[in-house]
C-alpha positions in Angstrom: 100.2 109.1 49.5 97.9 107.9 52.3 94.9 110.2 52.9 94.2 111.6 56.3 90.9 109.7 56.5 92.7 106.3 55.8 95.4 107.1 58.3 92.9 108.0 61.0 90.9 104.8 60.4 94.1 102.8 60.6 94.9 104.4 63.9 91.5 103.6 65.3 91.7 100.0 64.2 95.0 99.7 66.0 93.6 101.3 69.1 90.5 99.0 69.1 92.9 96.1 68.8 95.0 97.4 71.7 91.9 97.9 73.8 90.7 94.3 73.2 94.2 92.7 73.6 94.9 94.6 76.8 91.7 93.2 78.5 92.1 89.7 76.9 95.7 89.4 78.3 94.4 89.7 81.8 93.8 85.9 82.1 97.3 85.1 80.9 98.9 87.5 83.3 96.8 86.1 86.2 98.0 82.6 85.2 101.6 83.7 85.3 101.1 85.3 88.7 99.7 82.1 90.2 102.5 80.0 88.6 105.1 82.4 90.0 103.5 82.2 93.5 103.4 78.4 93.4 107.0 78.1 92.2 108.3 81.0 94.2 109.8 82.6 91.1 110.3 86.3 90.3 107.8 87.9 87.8 109.0 90.0 84.9 108.5 93.8 85.1 105.5 93.7 82.8 103.7 90.9 84.7 104.6 92.5 88.0 102.9 95.7 87.0 100.2 94.3 84.7 97.3 95.3 87.0 98.3 98.9 86.2 99.6 98.6 82.7 96.7 96.6 81.1 93.7 98.7 82.4 95.7 101.9 81.7 96.4 100.8 78.1 92.7 99.9 77.6 91.5 103.2 78.9 94.1 105.2 76.9 93.2 103.3 73.8 89.5 104.0 74.3 89.9 107.8 74.9 92.5 108.3 72.2 90.1 106.4 69.9 87.3 108.8 70.8 89.7 111.7 69.8 90.5 110.3 66.4 87.0 109.2 65.6 85.8 112.8 66.3 88.5 114.1 63.9 87.1 111.8 61.2 83.6 113.1 61.9 84.8 116.7 61.7 86.8 116.2 58.5 83.8 114.4 56.9 81.2 117.0 57.7 81.4 118.3 54.1 80.6 114.9 52.5 78.6 113.4 55.4 79.9 109.9 54.6 81.5 109.5 58.1 78.7 110.8 60.2 77.8 107.3 61.6 81.4 106.3 62.4 81.2 107.6 66.0 78.1 105.6 66.6 79.7 102.5 65.1 82.8 103.0 67.2 80.9 103.2 70.4 78.8 100.1 69.6 82.0 98.1 68.8 83.6 99.1 72.1 80.3 98.2 73.9 80.1 94.8 72.2 83.8 94.1 73.1 83.2 95.0 76.7 80.0 92.8 76.9 82.0 89.9 75.4 84.8 90.4 77.9 82.5 90.7 80.8 80.9 87.4 79.9 84.4 85.7 79.6 87.6 87.3 80.9 85.9 89.6 83.4 83.0 87.5 84.5 82.1 87.1 88.2 84.1 83.9 88.8 87.1 85.2 87.0 87.1 88.5 88.9 86.9 86.5 92.2 89.9 84.4 91.1 91.9 87.6 90.2 91.4 89.4 93.5 91.0 86.6 96.0 93.1 87.0 99.1 93.8 90.7 98.3 92.7 93.8 100.1 92.2 97.2 98.5 93.4 100.6 99.4 91.3 103.7 100.1 92.5 105.2 96.8 91.6 102.0 95.0 88.1 102.2 96.5 87.6 105.8 95.3 89.0 104.9 91.8 86.7 101.8 91.4 83.6 103.8 92.5 84.5 106.9 90.4 85.8 105.6 87.1 82.4 104.4 85.8 80.9 107.8 86.7 83.8 109.5 84.8 83.3 107.4 81.7 79.5 107.9 81.9 79.9 111.7 82.2 82.5 111.8 79.4 80.3 109.9 77.0 77.2 111.8 78.0 78.8 114.9 76.6 81.4 113.7 74.1 78.8 111.2 72.7 77.4 114.1 70.8 80.8 114.8 69.3 81.2 111.1 68.5 78.1 111.2 66.3 74.8 111.3 68.1 74.2 114.3 65.8 74.2 111.7 63.1 70.8 110.7 64.4 69.6 113.5 62.2 66.1 114.6 61.2 65.7 111.8 58.7 66.0 109.3 61.5 63.9 111.4 63.9 61.3 112.0 61.3 60.9 108.2 60.9 60.7 107.9 64.7 58.3 110.7 65.3 56.2 110.8 62.1 53.4 108.7 63.5 53.0 111.3 66.3 53.0 114.4 64.2 50.8 113.9 61.2 48.3 116.5 59.9 45.3 114.8 58.5 44.8 117.5 55.9 48.1 116.8 54.1 48.3 113.0 54.3 48.6 112.7 50.5 51.8 114.9 50.6 53.9 112.9 53.1 56.8 112.4 50.6 56.8 116.1 49.7 56.8 117.0 53.4 59.7 114.6 54.0 61.7 116.4 51.3 60.9 119.8 52.7 62.0 118.7 56.2 65.3 117.6 54.8 65.6 121.1 53.1 65.0 122.7 56.5 67.6 120.5 58.1 70.1 121.7 55.5 69.2 125.3 56.4 70.1 124.6 60.0 73.3 122.6 59.2 74.4 125.2 56.6 76.1 128.5 57.3 72.8 130.3 58.1 74.7 133.0 60.1 76.3 134.3 56.9 72.9 134.5 55.1 71.2 136.2 58.0 74.1 138.6 58.5 74.2 139.7 54.8 70.4 139.9 54.6 70.4 142.2 57.6 73.2 144.3 56.1 71.1 144.9 53.0 67.7 145.1 54.8 66.9 148.6 53.4 68.3 148.1 49.9 67.3 144.5 49.2 64.2 145.6 47.3 65.7 148.5 45.3 69.4 147.9 44.9 70.2 145.2 42.3 73.8 145.1 43.4 73.7 142.4 46.1 76.8 140.5 45.5 77.6 139.6 49.1 74.1 138.5 49.8 73.9 136.5 46.5 77.2 134.7 47.3 76.0 134.0 50.9 72.8 132.5 49.6 74.6 130.4 47.0 77.1 129.0 49.6 74.2 128.4 51.9 72.8 125.8 49.5 69.6 125.7 51.5 67.2 125.7 48.6 63.6 126.8 48.8 60.7 124.7 50.0 58.9 122.6 47.4 55.2 123.3 47.4 52.9 121.0 45.3 50.9 122.9 42.5 47.6 121.7 44.0 48.5 123.4 47.3 49.6 126.6 45.6 46.2 127.1 44.1 45.0 128.5 47.4 47.0 131.0 49.3 45.5 130.1 52.7 46.1 126.4 52.1 49.7 127.2 51.1 50.2 129.1 54.3 48.7 126.3 56.3 50.9 123.8 54.4 54.1 125.7 55.2 53.0 126.2 58.8 52.5 122.4 59.0 56.0 121.8 57.7 57.5 124.3 60.1 55.6 123.0 63.1 56.5 119.4 62.2 60.2 120.4 61.9 60.1 122.2 65.2 58.8 119.1 66.9 61.5 116.9 65.3 64.2 119.5 66.0 63.1 120.0 69.6 63.2 116.2 70.1 66.6 115.8 68.4 68.7 116.8 71.4 66.6 114.7 73.8 66.8 111.6 71.6 70.5 112.2 71.0 71.0 112.5 74.8 69.1 109.3 75.3 71.4 107.5 73.0 74.6 108.9 74.6 73.2 108.0 78.0 72.6 104.5 76.9 76.1 104.1 75.5 77.6 105.8 78.6 75.8 103.5 80.9 76.8 100.5 78.8 80.5 101.3 78.7 80.6 102.6 82.3 79.1 99.4 83.6 81.4 97.4 81.4 84.5 99.1 82.7 83.6 98.5 86.4 84.9 94.9 86.3 88.1 96.1 84.7 88.7 98.4 87.6 87.7 95.8 90.2 90.5 93.7 88.7 92.9 96.7 89.0 91.9 97.9 92.5 90.7 94.6 94.1 87.7 96.6 95.4 84.4 94.7 95.4 82.9 95.9 98.6 84.3 93.0 100.7 85.4 93.7 104.3 89.2 93.6 104.3 89.7 92.8 108.0 92.4 95.5 108.1 91.5 97.9 111.0 93.3 100.8 109.3 91.0 100.4 106.2 87.7 99.2 107.7 87.7 101.7 110.5 88.6 104.6 108.1 85.9 107.3 107.9 86.0 106.8 104.1 84.6 103.3 104.6 82.3 103.9 107.7 80.8 107.0 106.1 80.7 105.7 102.5 76.9 105.7 102.2 76.9 109.3 103.2 79.4 110.7 100.8 79.2 108.2 97.9 76.4 110.1 96.1 78.5 113.3 96.3 81.6 111.5 95.1 79.6 110.0 92.2 78.2 113.4 91.3 81.7 114.9 91.3 83.1 112.2 89.1 80.2 112.5 86.6 80.7 116.3 86.5 84.4 115.8 85.9 83.7 113.4 83.1 81.3 115.8 81.6 83.8 118.7 81.7 86.6 116.7 80.0 84.9 116.8 76.5 84.0 120.4 76.9 87.7 121.4 77.2 88.7 118.7 74.6 86.2 120.2 72.1 87.8 123.6 72.6 91.3 122.1 72.3 90.3 120.4 69.0 89.1 123.8 67.5 92.4 124.9 66.1 93.2 128.6 66.1 96.5 130.5 65.8 95.1 133.7 67.2 94.4 132.6 70.8 95.7 130.3 73.6 92.4 128.4 73.9 94.0 125.2 72.6 97.0 125.3 74.8 95.1 126.0 78.0 92.4 123.4 77.2 95.0 120.7 76.4 96.7 121.6 79.8 93.4 121.0 81.6 92.6 117.8 79.8 96.2 116.6 80.2 96.1 117.5 83.9 92.9 115.5 84.5 94.4 112.5 82.6 97.5 112.7 84.7 95.6 112.7 88.0 93.6 109.7 86.9 96.7 107.8 85.8 98.4 108.6 89.2 95.3 107.4 91.1 95.3 104.2 89.0 98.9 103.6 89.8 98.4 104.2 93.5 95.4 102.0 93.5 97.5 99.1 92.2 100.4 99.8 94.5 98.0 99.9 97.5 96.9 96.3 97.0 98.1 94.0 99.7 97.8 90.3 100.5 95.4 89.5 103.3 97.0 88.0 106.4 95.4 85.2 108.4 94.4 87.7 111.0 92.8 89.9 108.3 90.8 87.0 107.1 89.5 86.1 110.6 88.5 89.7 111.2 86.9 89.9 107.8 84.8 86.8 108.4 83.7 88.0 111.9 82.7 91.5 110.6 81.0 90.1 107.6 79.0 87.6 109.7 78.2 90.3 112.2 76.7 92.4 109.5 74.8 89.3 108.2 73.4 88.7 111.7 71.9 92.2 111.7 70.7 91.9 108.2 68.8 88.6 108.7 67.6 89.7 112.1 69.0 86.6 113.9 67.7 87.0 117.4 66.6 84.5 120.1 63.3 86.5 120.7 61.7 84.7 117.8 61.6 81.2 119.5 63.6 78.1 120.4 64.7 77.3 116.8 66.0 80.9 116.3 67.7 80.7 119.7 69.5 77.4 118.8 70.6 78.9 115.5 71.9 82.0 117.2 74.0 79.8 119.6 75.5 77.9 116.7 76.3 81.2 115.0 78.0 82.7 118.0 79.9 79.5 118.7 81.2 79.5 115.1 82.3 83.1 115.3 83.9 82.6 118.7 85.9 79.6 117.5 87.5 81.4 114.6 
């Protein structure tokens, strides 16, 4: 019988393959679109809707993969053998996206995919917001995917040069072992030990019957600190030695969350930036002036610089909230409705995103000749202001301005 671990890894392999294949197939779909346009033939249902299907499949594969890799990490907490699987998964996806951005989704290819097409307002919002959603999602869910695997052993290696006590340099190996023991205290069921210790606070020194406390300590498996015999010879030195270990651990533990957050931010930025090109392909939004008065004159476009920071903040917050509810949903309990309500929220957000993706694709239209003329005029008008093309700078500038205005007028 196939184990749960093997089954989950098989699912993740299939999802990574689907993620890669969905992006890779973009170039073949684009080729068929161009052939059908030249030959005036009808596209199949898949090819007609590929701009929606392929990015949706890629995004779904990624997020479902995050879910299954987190299950593997949770189930492997007892053995610790799968704690790096989340980090490996994110790096694999990041490498795939980097490879795709250098080939299938590079600048020239993207231009080829979207040339002659104008975006919709929904498409613009989707293209601007999706990278923020992914970044926010990974910033929080990255912890679940395994940034906790960057444990104190790793952090000790990273921070050791900055937190050495000269008095105890000969005992660095022993200090390292004791830091690992302290780490087991934190990762163990310390609540049970503290609870039972407090229960028997008044009896612990006089009542030999401490079964609950004894069982709690045994299951805690924390172990006592290992103090070298040469240190134990002096009580004051022993106290200083233990204080040094505790202080060193506090520095490492206090830096753990920050270093883990740095890692998840790095991965979030990497994947968020990588997915931008995928959504440019899907929405045809790359910041180009469409030449469509209904779009270009819309307050969403004219006031974009004013509300874009707020929109990005909203999408990042939305992305950060998704793993919060997903984490609650994955905590199975038959005594409450947390799972059901949390899955409803996660499912509702996913549904809204899919609907927006669909509307983004359906909102794409071919630019008319009039649109192209207006787009050139508006783009060149902005360029004129940007380069400060004005006759006041001399005869050469005046001649250049005349040529420029003549070109625009003859369009």
